[in-house]
LUMDREN-298505 format. One record per residue: residue number from 1; residue in one letter; x, y, z of N, C-alpha, C, O, CB in turn. Coordinates in pm, 1 decimal. Glycine has a CB too. Example, Ala and Ser with C-alpha at 12.3 -4.5 7.8 and 13.67 -1.06 7.14 Angstrom:
// residues 2
1 / a / 1319.0 / -569.0 / 780.0 / 1230.0 / -450.0 / 780.0 / 1320.0 / -330.0 / 780.0 / 1423.6 / -331.9 / 846.5 / 1130.8 / -447.3 / 904.6 $
2 / s / 1285.0 / -225.0 / 708.0 / 1367.0 / -106.0 / 714.0 / 1290.0 / 3.0 / 787.0 / 1340.9 / 113.8 / 803.9 / 1408.4 / -59.8 / 572.5 $
***
This chain:
// residues 116
1 / x / 74.7 / -108.4 / -36.2 / 59.8 / 37.6 / -7.3 / 45.6 / 163.8 / 53.7 / 24.2 / 200.1 / 169.4 / 28.3 / 49.4 / -25.1 $
2 / x / 73.1 / 254.3 / -115.3 / 91.6 / 346.3 / -60.6 / 59.3 / 416.2 / 41.6 / 132.7 / 513.7 / 57.8 / 87.0 / 382.1 / -109.6 $
3 / x / -71.5 / 396.0 / 161.2 / -108.2 / 502.5 / 189.6 / -10.5 / 499.7 / 324.5 / 17.0 / 602.1 / 386.9 / -266.0 / 519.5 / 192.8 $
4 / x / 52.5 / 326.8 / 370.8 / 135.7 / 331.4 / 458.8 / 242.4 / 389.2 / 494.4 / 359.2 / 360.7 / 467.6 / 153.9 / 265.4 / 464.4 $
5 / x / 212.0 / 447.7 / 537.9 / 342.1 / 580.9 / 633.6 / 423.5 / 531.8 / 692.5 / 362.9 / 428.5 / 720.8 / 298.8 / 682.5 / 756.6 $
6 / x / 572.1 / 514.3 / 762.8 / 627.5 / 471.4 / 861.5 / 663.0 / 596.9 / 914.5 / 742.7 / 666.9 / 852.0 / 725.1 / 375.8 / 839.6 $
7 / x / 609.8 / 638.8 / 1032.4 / 713.6 / 737.4 / 1067.6 / 771.2 / 740.9 / 1186.0 / 698.1 / 734.5 / 1284.8 / 674.1 / 851.3 / 1054.7 $
8 / x / 910.7 / 751.6 / 1202.1 / 1016.2 / 740.8 / 1299.6 / 955.3 / 811.6 / 1465.8 / 953.6 / 934.6 / 1471.1 / 1159.8 / 833.2 / 1225.4 $
9 / x / 913.5 / 741.9 / 1579.0 / 1012.6 / 872.8 / 1655.2 / 1060.5 / 894.6 / 1750.0 / 998.9 / 839.3 / 1841.1 / 980.3 / 968.7 / 1671.2 $
10 / x / 1142.2 / 948.3 / 1782.6 / 1231.4 / 933.9 / 1923.1 / 1219.2 / 1062.3 / 2028.4 / 1200.3 / 1183.9 / 2025.2 / 1402.7 / 921.0 / 1880.2 $
11 / x / 1238.8 / 972.3 / 2108.3 / 1174.7 / 1058.7 / 2315.6 / 1327.0 / 1134.8 / 2287.3 / 1447.0 / 1135.7 / 2259.8 / 1162.0 / 893.2 / 2553.6 $
12 / x / 1167.9 / 1210.0 / 2330.4 / 1352.3 / 1373.8 / 2411.0 / 1461.4 / 1326.2 / 2440.2 / 1482.3 / 1209.6 / 2473.5 / 1347.8 / 1472.7 / 2596.3 $
13 / x / 1556.6 / 1431.7 / 2427.9 / 1683.5 / 1406.2 / 2527.1 / 1673.2 / 1478.3 / 2688.2 / 1618.3 / 1588.1 / 2696.8 / 1826.8 / 1477.8 / 2444.6 $
14 / x / 1715.1 / 1427.3 / 2783.7 / 1734.8 / 1501.4 / 2882.7 / 1840.3 / 1590.6 / 2867.8 / 1937.2 / 1610.0 / 2794.4 / 1746.9 / 1432.7 / 2982.3 $
15 / x / 1769.9 / 1650.1 / 2991.0 / 1865.2 / 1799.3 / 2919.1 / 1899.5 / 1789.3 / 3099.9 / 1827.2 / 1802.1 / 3198.8 / 1747.9 / 2004.2 / 2815.9 $
16 / x / 2061.0 / 1757.4 / 3078.7 / 2139.0 / 1744.6 / 3206.5 / 2200.9 / 1855.6 / 3273.6 / 2294.8 / 1893.6 / 3203.6 / 2237.5 / 1661.8 / 3187.8 $
17 / x / 2187.6 / 1941.4 / 3403.8 / 2263.4 / 2019.6 / 3441.3 / 2374.2 / 2128.8 / 3362.1 / 2407.9 / 2245.9 / 3379.8 / 2306.6 / 1945.7 / 3507.8 $
18 / x / 2394.4 / 2065.7 / 3306.2 / 2554.5 / 2089.9 / 3196.1 / 2498.1 / 2144.6 / 3059.4 / 2582.4 / 2228.9 / 3028.7 / 2660.3 / 1910.3 / 3148.5 $
19 / x / 2408.8 / 2143.8 / 2966.8 / 2318.5 / 2162.8 / 2947.3 / 2243.0 / 2401.0 / 2960.5 / 2203.8 / 2498.3 / 2896.1 / 2279.4 / 2029.2 / 3046.1 $
20 / x / 2271.5 / 2355.3 / 3074.9 / 2142.9 / 2505.2 / 3146.8 / 2234.3 / 2634.6 / 3104.0 / 2337.8 / 2618.8 / 3039.2 / 2112.0 / 2514.1 / 3387.8 $
21 / x / 2206.9 / 2711.2 / 3128.4 / 2288.5 / 2822.8 / 3147.2 / 2344.9 / 2859.1 / 3244.8 / 2253.7 / 2832.4 / 3323.0 / 2244.8 / 2906.8 / 3124.5 $
22 / x / 2438.3 / 2907.5 / 3320.3 / 2508.3 / 2926.5 / 3413.2 / 2357.9 / 3060.4 / 3554.2 / 2323.5 / 3068.6 / 3672.1 / 2686.3 / 3003.8 / 3318.5 $
23 / x / 2334.3 / 3118.8 / 3433.9 / 2286.6 / 3216.2 / 3515.2 / 2164.0 / 3259.3 / 3487.0 / 2135.0 / 3341.5 / 3400.1 / 2362.2 / 3314.0 / 3519.1 $
24 / x / 2064.5 / 3183.8 / 3587.5 / 1896.0 / 3189.9 / 3558.4 / 1870.1 / 3340.8 / 3525.7 / 1837.8 / 3394.6 / 3631.6 / 1789.8 / 3139.4 / 3706.9 $
25 / x / 1870.8 / 3426.7 / 3428.9 / 1802.3 / 3553.2 / 3409.0 / 1577.7 / 3539.2 / 3489.9 / 1475.6 / 3480.7 / 3453.9 / 1826.8 / 3574.3 / 3182.8 $
26 / x / 1625.0 / 3651.7 / 3625.8 / 1464.7 / 3653.0 / 3602.2 / 1344.4 / 3783.0 / 3516.6 / 1298.1 / 3886.6 / 3564.4 / 1421.6 / 3646.7 / 3755.5 $
27 / x / 1328.6 / 3733.5 / 3405.1 / 1255.8 / 3814.1 / 3359.1 / 1181.5 / 3932.9 / 3367.2 / 1209.9 / 4022.3 / 3287.5 / 1219.1 / 3772.2 / 3344.1 $
28 / x / 1074.5 / 3953.7 / 3464.1 / 1023.7 / 4071.7 / 3562.7 / 1121.2 / 4144.8 / 3664.8 / 1082.4 / 4220.0 / 3754.3 / 913.9 / 4013.0 / 3652.0 $
29 / x / 1228.3 / 4117.9 / 3643.2 / 1258.4 / 4233.3 / 3731.6 / 1399.2 / 4292.2 / 3642.7 / 1461.6 / 4231.4 / 3555.8 / 1289.6 / 4178.9 / 3914.2 $
30 / x / 1424.1 / 4428.6 / 3696.0 / 1499.8 / 4487.7 / 3657.9 / 1651.0 / 4487.2 / 3682.4 / 1714.2 / 4528.5 / 3779.7 / 1452.8 / 4565.9 / 3675.3 $
31 / x / 1697.6 / 4422.6 / 3554.8 / 1871.3 / 4397.0 / 3576.2 / 1985.3 / 4543.7 / 3558.7 / 1974.8 / 4597.7 / 3448.6 / 1924.0 / 4271.3 / 3432.4 $
32 / x / 2085.8 / 4606.6 / 3652.5 / 2170.2 / 4635.4 / 3596.4 / 2300.2 / 4612.8 / 3467.4 / 2412.5 / 4655.0 / 3439.4 / 2176.8 / 4643.0 / 3667.3 $
33 / x / 2191.4 / 4512.3 / 3414.1 / 2324.0 / 4520.3 / 3330.4 / 2321.1 / 4600.2 / 3207.4 / 2404.7 / 4608.8 / 3117.4 / 2367.7 / 4385.3 / 3287.6 $
34 / x / 2157.0 / 4681.6 / 3229.3 / 2102.3 / 4759.2 / 3139.1 / 2155.5 / 4823.9 / 3113.9 / 2196.0 / 4850.7 / 3000.8 / 2019.9 / 4804.2 / 3146.1 $
35 / x / 2190.5 / 4912.1 / 3287.0 / 2249.8 / 5029.4 / 3317.8 / 2389.0 / 5022.9 / 3174.4 / 2363.0 / 5110.1 / 3091.5 / 2305.0 / 5024.9 / 3510.1 $
36 / x / 2475.9 / 4968.4 / 3149.1 / 2575.5 / 4953.4 / 3052.3 / 2544.0 / 4977.8 / 2875.3 / 2633.0 / 5005.8 / 2795.0 / 2619.9 / 4811.2 / 3081.6 $
37 / x / 2386.3 / 4958.4 / 2837.4 / 2353.3 / 4984.6 / 2773.6 / 2428.0 / 5128.5 / 2747.3 / 2443.2 / 5222.7 / 2825.1 / 2244.8 / 4954.6 / 2790.6 $
38 / x / 2473.9 / 5111.1 / 2595.3 / 2488.5 / 5332.9 / 2551.0 / 2375.5 / 5363.3 / 2540.1 / 2364.8 / 5484.5 / 2558.7 / 2564.1 / 5412.4 / 2383.2 $
39 / x / 2236.0 / 5293.2 / 2508.7 / 2114.4 / 5382.9 / 2459.3 / 2001.2 / 5401.4 / 2571.7 / 1884.7 / 5434.0 / 2549.0 / 2042.4 / 5311.6 / 2324.5 $
40 / x / 2051.9 / 5377.0 / 2684.7 / 1998.0 / 5337.6 / 2789.5 / 2096.7 / 5404.3 / 2897.7 / 2033.5 / 5410.9 / 3003.1 / 1979.7 / 5185.0 / 2788.8 $
41 / x / 2282.3 / 5479.0 / 2921.2 / 2321.6 / 5475.8 / 3047.4 / 2233.6 / 5587.8 / 3055.6 / 2145.9 / 5586.2 / 3142.1 / 2474.1 / 5480.1 / 3090.7 $
42 / x / 2246.4 / 5701.9 / 2964.1 / 2215.2 / 5831.5 / 3020.3 / 2095.8 / 5863.9 / 3058.5 / 2085.2 / 5985.1 / 3076.7 / 2243.9 / 5919.8 / 2947.3 $
43 / x / 1955.5 / 5774.6 / 3087.3 / 1845.6 / 5801.6 / 3083.9 / 1737.2 / 5753.9 / 3168.5 / 1643.6 / 5825.5 / 3204.1 / 1829.4 / 5786.3 / 2988.4 $
44 / x / 1759.1 / 5567.8 / 3216.5 / 1721.2 / 5459.7 / 3249.7 / 1815.6 / 5472.6 / 3420.0 / 1921.1 / 5532.4 / 3440.9 / 1758.4 / 5335.4 / 3119.8 $
45 / x / 1760.8 / 5421.8 / 3483.4 / 1801.3 / 5429.4 / 3641.7 / 1705.1 / 5290.2 / 3717.1 / 1601.2 / 5255.6 / 3660.8 / 1744.5 / 5615.6 / 3719.5 $
46 / x / 1715.2 / 5274.5 / 3745.3 / 1610.7 / 5171.3 / 3904.8 / 1576.1 / 5199.0 / 4011.2 / 1630.8 / 5258.9 / 4103.7 / 1659.7 / 5065.1 / 3975.6 $
47 / x / 1494.1 / 5159.9 / 4000.3 / 1341.6 / 5207.1 / 4145.7 / 1363.0 / 5108.7 / 4236.4 / 1314.7 / 4995.9 / 4227.8 / 1135.2 / 5188.4 / 4097.8 $
48 / x / 1474.6 / 5170.0 / 4372.9 / 1550.0 / 5096.0 / 4448.0 / 1451.3 / 5090.4 / 4507.0 / 1509.6 / 5065.4 / 4612.5 / 1669.2 / 5126.1 / 4503.8 $
49 / x / 1328.0 / 5091.4 / 4541.6 / 1260.8 / 5000.5 / 4677.9 / 1174.2 / 4919.6 / 4597.8 / 1094.9 / 4859.6 / 4670.3 / 1162.8 / 5092.7 / 4812.8 $
50 / x / 1152.6 / 4884.8 / 4427.3 / 1074.7 / 4796.7 / 4371.8 / 1163.0 / 4750.5 / 4232.9 / 1138.0 / 4808.2 / 4127.1 / 926.4 / 4863.2 / 4349.1 $
51 / x / 1275.8 / 4635.1 / 4238.8 / 1332.1 / 4593.1 / 4135.1 / 1210.8 / 4504.8 / 4032.3 / 1236.7 / 4394.3 / 3984.8 / 1457.9 / 4509.8 / 4190.4 $
52 / x / 1072.2 / 4579.4 / 4009.1 / 1030.7 / 4531.2 / 3898.3 / 941.4 / 4670.5 / 3832.2 / 838.4 / 4677.8 / 3765.1 / 947.0 / 4386.7 / 3929.8 $
53 / x / 1029.5 / 4766.1 / 3883.6 / 932.5 / 4851.2 / 3786.8 / 1108.2 / 4935.8 / 3734.2 / 1204.0 / 4858.5 / 3736.1 / 760.6 / 4982.7 / 3895.2 $
54 / x / 1132.0 / 5060.0 / 3699.2 / 1305.9 / 5096.8 / 3639.0 / 1219.1 / 5226.7 / 3578.7 / 1098.5 / 5203.6 / 3570.1 / 1418.9 / 4956.0 / 3487.1 $
55 / x / 1257.0 / 5344.3 / 3540.6 / 1288.3 / 5472.1 / 3575.5 / 1319.2 / 5564.2 / 3487.9 / 1428.6 / 5609.0 / 3522.1 / 1373.3 / 5472.8 / 3648.9 $
56 / x / 1264.1 / 5641.9 / 3347.7 / 1288.5 / 5725.3 / 3287.3 / 1385.2 / 5885.3 / 3321.0 / 1317.6 / 5986.2 / 3300.6 / 1177.3 / 5724.9 / 3258.9 $
57 / x / 1494.2 / 5904.2 / 3356.5 / 1510.8 / 6044.3 / 3451.5 / 1502.0 / 6148.1 / 3303.7 / 1543.2 / 6263.8 / 3312.2 / 1703.2 / 6058.5 / 3568.1 $
58 / x / 1446.9 / 6097.1 / 3175.4 / 1435.1 / 6245.4 / 3101.7 / 1294.5 / 6266.6 / 3123.1 / 1244.4 / 6378.8 / 3131.0 / 1476.8 / 6256.3 / 2928.1 $
59 / x / 1209.7 / 6122.3 / 3135.6 / 1010.3 / 6180.1 / 3126.5 / 1019.6 / 6186.8 / 3196.4 / 953.5 / 6289.5 / 3211.2 / 868.1 / 6128.5 / 3094.4 $
60 / x / 1091.8 / 6138.3 / 3395.9 / 1075.6 / 6143.7 / 3465.1 / 953.8 / 6055.9 / 3541.9 / 885.1 / 6060.2 / 3643.9 / 1094.3 / 6236.1 / 3450.7 $
61 / x / 975.8 / 5970.6 / 3418.3 / 786.7 / 5829.4 / 3424.5 / 934.6 / 5682.5 / 3503.9 / 1053.9 / 5660.9 / 3482.9 / 659.3 / 5735.7 / 3101.6 $
62 / x / 812.4 / 5614.0 / 3605.0 / 843.4 / 5498.3 / 3619.7 / 799.0 / 5364.3 / 3490.4 / 726.9 / 5414.7 / 3404.2 / 786.4 / 5485.3 / 3752.3 $
63 / x / 818.5 / 5260.5 / 3472.2 / 745.3 / 5132.9 / 3457.9 / 760.4 / 5024.4 / 3480.4 / 873.4 / 4977.1 / 3492.6 / 721.2 / 5110.7 / 3380.2 $
64 / x / 646.7 / 4950.8 / 3492.7 / 695.8 / 4796.5 / 3519.8 / 793.6 / 4760.5 / 3371.9 / 811.7 / 4814.7 / 3262.9 / 532.1 / 4670.6 / 3537.6 $
65 / x / 843.0 / 4632.2 / 3445.2 / 941.8 / 4537.1 / 3370.9 / 875.3 / 4440.7 / 3411.7 / 887.5 / 4335.3 / 3349.3 / 1098.4 / 4530.0 / 3399.0 $
66 / x / 830.8 / 4443.0 / 3468.7 / 714.1 / 4304.0 / 3535.1 / 755.2 / 4216.7 / 3432.2 / 841.6 / 4133.8 / 3403.7 / 508.4 / 4326.5 / 3535.9 $
67 / x / 621.2 / 4291.3 / 3375.3 / 613.6 / 4126.1 / 3215.9 / 664.3 / 4140.4 / 3102.5 / 665.7 / 4043.6 / 3026.4 / 459.4 / 4076.7 / 3138.5 $
68 / x / 710.7 / 4247.0 / 3068.6 / 808.6 / 4288.4 / 2963.2 / 961.7 / 4221.8 / 3046.3 / 1015.7 / 4117.2 / 3010.4 / 802.2 / 4489.4 / 2933.4 $
69 / x / 984.6 / 4262.6 / 3099.4 / 1164.2 / 4275.2 / 3074.9 / 1203.0 / 4394.9 / 2970.4 / 1114.6 / 4470.0 / 2929.2 / 1235.8 / 4113.9 / 2995.0 $
70 / x / 1303.8 / 4405.7 / 2940.1 / 1355.9 / 4467.9 / 2895.9 / 1332.0 / 4523.9 / 2769.4 / 1367.6 / 4632.0 / 2722.7 / 1430.0 / 4428.4 / 2913.5 $
71 / x / 1254.0 / 4416.3 / 2713.4 / 1138.2 / 4544.8 / 2576.0 / 1037.3 / 4601.0 / 2632.2 / 943.1 / 4630.4 / 2558.5 / 1040.0 / 4468.5 / 2430.0 $
72 / x / 1028.2 / 4630.3 / 2770.0 / 892.7 / 4689.2 / 2839.7 / 1019.3 / 4827.2 / 2839.2 / 963.4 / 4936.8 / 2835.9 / 803.5 / 4597.1 / 3031.8 $
73 / x / 1198.2 / 4836.7 / 2842.4 / 1268.2 / 4977.2 / 2802.0 / 1280.5 / 5016.7 / 2725.3 / 1301.1 / 5137.2 / 2711.0 / 1354.8 / 5007.2 / 2814.4 $
74 / x / 1270.2 / 4889.2 / 2590.7 / 1339.4 / 4900.2 / 2487.5 / 1150.2 / 4974.3 / 2418.1 / 1129.9 / 5076.5 / 2352.6 / 1440.9 / 4724.6 / 2424.5 $
75 / x / 1097.3 / 4920.0 / 2444.8 / 918.8 / 4998.5 / 2447.4 / 944.3 / 5153.1 / 2518.7 / 933.9 / 5261.7 / 2461.5 / 773.3 / 4884.9 / 2582.9 $
76 / x / 957.2 / 5144.1 / 2569.2 / 956.5 / 5315.7 / 2677.8 / 1066.9 / 5403.3 / 2590.0 / 1049.4 / 5524.5 / 2602.8 / 1039.6 / 5296.4 / 2897.8 $
77 / x / 1189.1 / 5361.9 / 2494.0 / 1217.8 / 5401.0 / 2458.8 / 1223.8 / 5438.5 / 2322.0 / 1252.4 / 5543.9 / 2265.2 / 1254.2 / 5381.4 / 2507.9 $
78 / x / 1179.9 / 5292.9 / 2272.3 / 1105.2 / 5442.9 / 2149.2 / 929.4 / 5528.4 / 2178.4 / 841.3 / 5518.6 / 2093.0 / 1071.0 / 5343.2 / 1947.1 $
79 / x / 918.1 / 5570.6 / 2249.8 / 743.6 / 5669.3 / 2263.0 / 852.9 / 5744.1 / 2220.8 / 971.7 / 5768.9 / 2241.9 / 615.4 / 5719.4 / 2432.1 $
80 / x / 731.2 / 5774.5 / 2132.9 / 674.9 / 5950.7 / 2117.0 / 745.2 / 5993.8 / 2277.5 / 849.5 / 5942.3 / 2317.7 / 436.2 / 5981.4 / 2107.4 $
81 / x / 703.3 / 6048.3 / 2319.4 / 708.6 / 6102.3 / 2504.1 / 866.4 / 6108.9 / 2555.2 / 917.2 / 6186.8 / 2635.9 / 617.3 / 5961.3 / 2630.9 $
82 / x / 938.8 / 5977.0 / 2464.2 / 1083.3 / 5949.6 / 2596.8 / 1113.4 / 6052.4 / 2469.3 / 1128.9 / 6172.2 / 2493.4 / 1208.2 / 5747.7 / 2649.7 $
83 / x / 1121.9 / 5997.9 / 2320.7 / 1224.7 / 6038.7 / 2257.5 / 1167.1 / 6156.1 / 2230.7 / 1236.4 / 6160.0 / 2129.0 / 1277.3 / 5961.2 / 2152.1 $
84 / x / 1071.3 / 6312.4 / 2222.0 / 1049.8 / 6484.6 / 2288.0 / 1210.2 / 6491.5 / 2392.4 / 1328.1 / 6524.8 / 2380.3 / 848.8 / 6503.8 / 2430.8 $
85 / x / 1112.0 / 6433.6 / 2498.1 / 1237.2 / 6405.8 / 2619.0 / 1325.3 / 6444.8 / 2621.5 / 1379.1 / 6532.7 / 2688.9 / 1288.4 / 6308.6 / 2643.8 $
86 / x / 1375.9 / 6334.5 / 2486.5 / 1578.8 / 6262.6 / 2516.5 / 1585.7 / 6398.7 / 2418.1 / 1702.4 / 6437.9 / 2418.0 / 1672.9 / 6030.6 / 2422.8 $
87 / x / 1494.3 / 6490.3 / 2328.4 / 1577.6 / 6587.5 / 2300.4 / 1584.9 / 6711.5 / 2356.7 / 1668.6 / 6799.8 / 2338.0 / 1568.7 / 6604.2 / 2198.1 $
88 / x / 1491.5 / 6709.5 / 2425.8 / 1501.3 / 6808.1 / 2542.6 / 1662.5 / 6825.2 / 2606.6 / 1763.0 / 6894.8 / 2592.1 / 1394.6 / 6748.8 / 2666.0 $
89 / x / 1609.3 / 6707.4 / 2689.4 / 1748.1 / 6675.4 / 2772.0 / 1889.2 / 6666.5 / 2694.3 / 1991.0 / 6679.9 / 2762.1 / 1731.8 / 6531.3 / 2842.0 $
90 / x / 1902.1 / 6641.1 / 2534.3 / 2029.7 / 6679.4 / 2487.2 / 2063.5 / 6791.4 / 2478.3 / 2179.9 / 6817.3 / 2509.0 / 2055.1 / 6643.3 / 2389.4 $
91 / x / 1922.6 / 6962.0 / 2406.9 / 1957.9 / 7052.2 / 2439.4 / 2028.6 / 7123.6 / 2552.7 / 2120.4 / 7205.4 / 2557.9 / 1893.6 / 7074.7 / 2419.0 $
92 / x / 1918.4 / 7035.7 / 2680.3 / 1968.6 / 7063.6 / 2821.8 / 2145.4 / 7059.7 / 2893.7 / 2195.2 / 7108.6 / 2995.1 / 1886.5 / 6956.8 / 2893.3 $
93 / x / 2195.3 / 6981.0 / 2788.1 / 2338.4 / 6906.4 / 2867.0 / 2388.1 / 7016.7 / 2791.3 / 2474.8 / 7086.9 / 2843.4 / 2410.6 / 6718.4 / 2839.3 $
94 / x / 2326.4 / 7056.2 / 2619.1 / 2482.6 / 7081.2 / 2550.5 / 2472.4 / 7286.0 / 2648.1 / 2536.2 / 7372.6 / 2708.0 / 2480.8 / 7069.3 / 2271.0 $
95 / x / 2439.0 / 7276.0 / 2634.0 / 2349.7 / 7470.4 / 2715.8 / 2454.1 / 7467.7 / 2869.7 / 2537.7 / 7544.3 / 2917.7 / 2066.8 / 7452.4 / 2795.9 $
96 / x / 2397.0 / 7340.9 / 2908.0 / 2467.0 / 7300.3 / 3099.5 / 2643.9 / 7296.8 / 3049.0 / 2714.9 / 7264.5 / 3144.2 / 2395.2 / 7061.1 / 3195.3 $
97 / x / 2722.0 / 7323.8 / 2919.6 / 2882.3 / 7274.5 / 2887.0 / 2906.7 / 7472.4 / 2935.8 / 2992.7 / 7539.9 / 2992.4 / 2936.7 / 7189.6 / 2650.2 $
98 / x / 2766.4 / 7496.2 / 2868.1 / 2894.5 / 7683.4 / 2888.9 / 2785.9 / 7798.8 / 2971.6 / 2748.6 / 7908.6 / 2930.3 / 2949.7 / 7802.2 / 2651.4 $
99 / x / 2752.3 / 7729.9 / 3100.9 / 2708.1 / 7775.7 / 3244.7 / 2800.3 / 7789.5 / 3327.3 / 2805.2 / 7679.2 / 3381.7 / 2622.7 / 7695.7 / 3309.9 $
100 / x / 2885.7 / 7860.2 / 3377.7 / 2960.0 / 7831.8 / 3512.8 / 2890.4 / 7767.1 / 3680.1 / 2786.7 / 7806.5 / 3733.5 / 3016.7 / 7978.0 / 3538.6 $
101 / x / 2980.3 / 7666.6 / 3729.4 / 2835.3 / 7704.5 / 3857.6 / 2823.6 / 7792.0 / 3920.3 / 2886.1 / 7871.5 / 3850.1 / 2810.9 / 7634.5 / 3967.9 $
102 / x / 2784.4 / 7860.8 / 4021.7 / 2803.1 / 7972.9 / 4083.6 / 2934.4 / 7927.9 / 4206.4 / 3000.7 / 8030.5 / 4222.1 / 2646.3 / 8027.0 / 4143.0 $
103 / x / 2986.4 / 7824.9 / 4286.6 / 3029.8 / 7860.7 / 4403.0 / 3147.2 / 7848.4 / 4250.6 / 3219.6 / 7947.6 / 4258.7 / 3014.5 / 7769.5 / 4579.1 $
104 / x / 3188.3 / 7761.7 / 4118.2 / 3323.7 / 7844.7 / 4076.8 / 3302.5 / 8018.3 / 4018.7 / 3386.8 / 8064.6 / 3941.9 / 3398.3 / 7747.1 / 3937.4 $
105 / x / 3205.8 / 8087.1 / 4055.9 / 3256.1 / 8173.9 / 4006.0 / 3228.7 / 8317.2 / 4129.7 / 3219.6 / 8437.9 / 4107.3 / 3195.1 / 8173.9 / 3855.0 $
106 / x / 3220.2 / 8222.7 / 4290.1 / 3287.2 / 8281.9 / 4412.2 / 3393.8 / 8218.7 / 4351.7 / 3435.9 / 8313.6 / 4285.6 / 3243.5 / 8250.1 / 4575.8 $
107 / x / 3488.2 / 8101.9 / 4319.6 / 3603.1 / 8020.7 / 4362.9 / 3707.2 / 8220.0 / 4283.9 / 3804.9 / 8279.2 / 4329.9 / 3625.0 / 7787.6 / 4247.4 $
108 / x / 3621.1 / 8251.7 / 4164.4 / 3736.1 / 8317.3 / 3993.4 / 3719.7 / 8463.7 / 4027.1 / 3762.7 / 8559.8 / 3963.4 / 3651.5 / 8281.8 / 3773.7 $
109 / x / 3644.3 / 8462.9 / 4147.6 / 3561.1 / 8644.2 / 4288.7 / 3730.8 / 8593.5 / 4265.2 / 3823.3 / 8581.8 / 4184.8 / 3405.1 / 8646.3 / 4536.3 $
110 / x / 3668.4 / 8568.9 / 4456.7 / 3798.4 / 8532.9 / 4525.3 / 3975.3 / 8499.6 / 4475.3 / 4070.6 / 8521.2 / 4550.3 / 3752.9 / 8422.0 / 4579.3 $
111 / x / 3983.9 / 8458.2 / 4370.3 / 4093.6 / 8516.5 / 4328.0 / 4047.2 / 8641.8 / 4245.8 / 4085.4 / 8738.4 / 4312.0 / 4178.1 / 8418.0 / 4252.7 $
112 / x / 4033.0 / 8651.7 / 4220.8 / 4038.0 / 8819.9 / 4171.7 / 4040.7 / 8896.6 / 4256.5 / 4084.6 / 9007.6 / 4226.0 / 3934.2 / 8877.2 / 4098.5 $
113 / x / 4010.3 / 8881.0 / 4354.2 / 4018.4 / 9023.1 / 4421.8 / 4143.3 / 9018.3 / 4531.3 / 4153.3 / 9106.6 / 4616.6 / 3862.9 / 9062.4 / 4504.6 $
114 / x / 4267.9 / 8873.2 / 4519.6 / 4350.5 / 8924.0 / 4509.6 / 4427.0 / 9022.6 / 4492.2 / 4487.1 / 9102.5 / 4564.0 / 4355.4 / 8895.6 / 4488.5 $
115 / x / 4418.7 / 9009.6 / 4420.2 / 4548.9 / 9014.0 / 4278.1 / 4435.3 / 9129.6 / 4328.4 / 4365.3 / 9084.7 / 4419.2 / 4587.3 / 8898.1 / 4079.4 $
116 / x / 4393.0 / 9304.8 / 4279.0 / 4430.6 / 9325.6 / 4290.4 / 4432.2 / 9467.6 / 4414.1 / 4538.3 / 9522.9 / 4443.2 / 4445.5 / 9287.6 / 4199.0 $
***
């Protein structure tokens, strides 16, 4: 008969403890290694009292990483509000390099008074 097809079945291979990754990653918990990612390092921050959340310094928003993990960070990063806040943040940072802190101005003034 051409209708008889032989199907070969195999039993699943057992997973040994050596084949598992060395570090288990908890999906719904903030991971500090996210802070070393270039795209996130300037704005992302850990929420100390709740490891299931992350905070954006530029948007001043706290969001959950409990369900989506790193995907939640990436989703926030691509949001309209975040992009808008990042532009303002970058503009403020570039202006800050031209502003001399008051403490520095006080030191300069004191040094100038010595020479008068």
